[in-house]
Steps between C-alpha positions, in 0.01 A plus 500: 500500500790736431761453774790742532826458692712817516868537577552579868638850555545508879874552566696174487188293439592219261202268546222468243131424541481219242758247383506361146358175637207692652444681171485166320234379742292815454524509122407131491178604674432743216606824667703776340813579704708815459846526656685831511832477318779404739267409786657159557868579455560505876405133521671398176187506281539685169232649278556206266430258785168671557417506129569127480252452786233689306532852639493827312771750589390852589752774430427692820282511809253748352425266211461204732274673754282638221440153357472282814182411685701333779843631605719250688798648685729421789538826691255784552459737205705816532342839429581495128340156469195596704436783254454232231228309685141545386150437629410133518853377429616224737837527675641188669821563697651562843353833613555552878253788494468557877849652501454700178233770493616646168463167323162440664371839388624447144339157476173642629515782246575261213184296548709184454444169677803431721554148636794465737705183518572556868137481617390195298431224751468120503274252684759438773511873571841578350605744229601277207620776265706667770651175629755433223644850528491476880715188479747679274502821707544310824800312366648818355446691826764304687746540213428873478540536874832319491626753245357794697703394803826550312702806597481668160122522548541646848431168671654338806745295298341174611509181291172322568662159498781604734847350475736297720537703816216739406132449587236488226269794446165539674198533268155605614208430265174676585206319345454126459327487163647385171756783485608463861531124492711507185714781639566303818581185304747688281661673799550164666639362177758779503605388847337779701303469820137590427204602711151521350221701662129484424181567692314205342546172691419296187773681306746430781414132498551483123833677542614265774412201285662639187815620673529185712617688805779680316348844572331636809131572445350740754140614527581864572430660162289816531327673209479830686530848350825693549573495871595243762496155341594268782703193418586625152724774638674271747573243231608767252752643744703177481480455122754577231237465226126565532268386221151651496267248341158617618194492275142612555331400171407804295579744783795713602764321702507572876798699628701282734808712569495877538795727432539547873546125539797496262717630784443170679642294212862400454694766307531389138212253524304448179125519435352325195140611447323248277169676576610818324246445216231537765653811656771328703501366856772731635427871549826596331445286189473656155512320163841442342617337177737220407745760371500692827359252751608632840516814708588586861278643770660559840774251419259221398515362145163483322436275198154576358498390135138497388538234230747257651407201277591708194863420579439134410265577215494167319433289810246752627317535167454130445383451858255788471355413160448140611267639768329776300438326167187305606340828607606677181341219301178528700481879459562468127254217444213625713546874526589654834149516647410138430845379605462677833143380547617140459810535718462681831875472560583683178225750590695582817761649270268772370630826648354769272218496246324775306630779721424325830723332758382144562773370735410598861862532631585737214192711568579507872859612433375818333178565692284398205185294487539157344240415236346153530639228276147412392456846349820464296390161366141599422 
């Protein structure tokens, strides 16, 4: 199969979909791999490194998309990339379609087969291709929040770890999954006091065990629409930093704090919305970039960078490719239909195929009818 890996063009995105080591594994299996020139520079991989691993170097994205049967990316294709997709071509990347109608419509119009990393599952019920980036994003969230609290960002001027004679900062983490647990661990490591909220008793028990009593785990998380949200608001009112780490697989994130509720927060408090790829879990959230990461709404600092792991591109890329490569190999060896027939967990990643939405949460987000998976695989 002809596998293409383009250079990422999302602002400040330095990750790459395939490493030279992954290319070597794919070419050893007899596949032809094309890498767009400069695609790996953000992780320290040159065109020569890819050539040595057996790749061909494509001069530009148009050349690569025209030649590839399977396109492996990190982030969702932007409009100029979506215009290069063609009927029957397979796209394997993070997509987050439920929060992006324009991308969904373009993928439907292209006739391409779009498999999303973030909805691929595993036997234990987790999201194995989202997990490595969730670990990275969770750890970065506490660091980003610490910076957002500094006065030059409009923050309260609070050092999370405190100082002699000054109390440590209060961190509230909403969501006890992989992101939330890692965010709480990092906040505690910085010396802050951390509270973690989740509505799932099992998630709270895992958090208590992992955090060994160092953070308070309360069962008052509410995934309600914008409006009164119970214990979340009370806990948020006492926090210096609030990290939104809520995920509904494949669907838009629930809104946990409305703009009206911001008036109940401490002036200069910071919100870090790790769910921004899925539409964000605060009503006032909007995507930002690493170059311009924060903005103020009603005196509250918002950090909503949509590709947080791109800041630590090498670590993030190697962690991601370690998880995705077995699926890339299966898609290349078997073709997408047979690979999905043999692996129901990979099949859960199929979001769009031949002009039809397959993923039910994506269809629900836009009032569309989801086509059955069986029809796509027939």
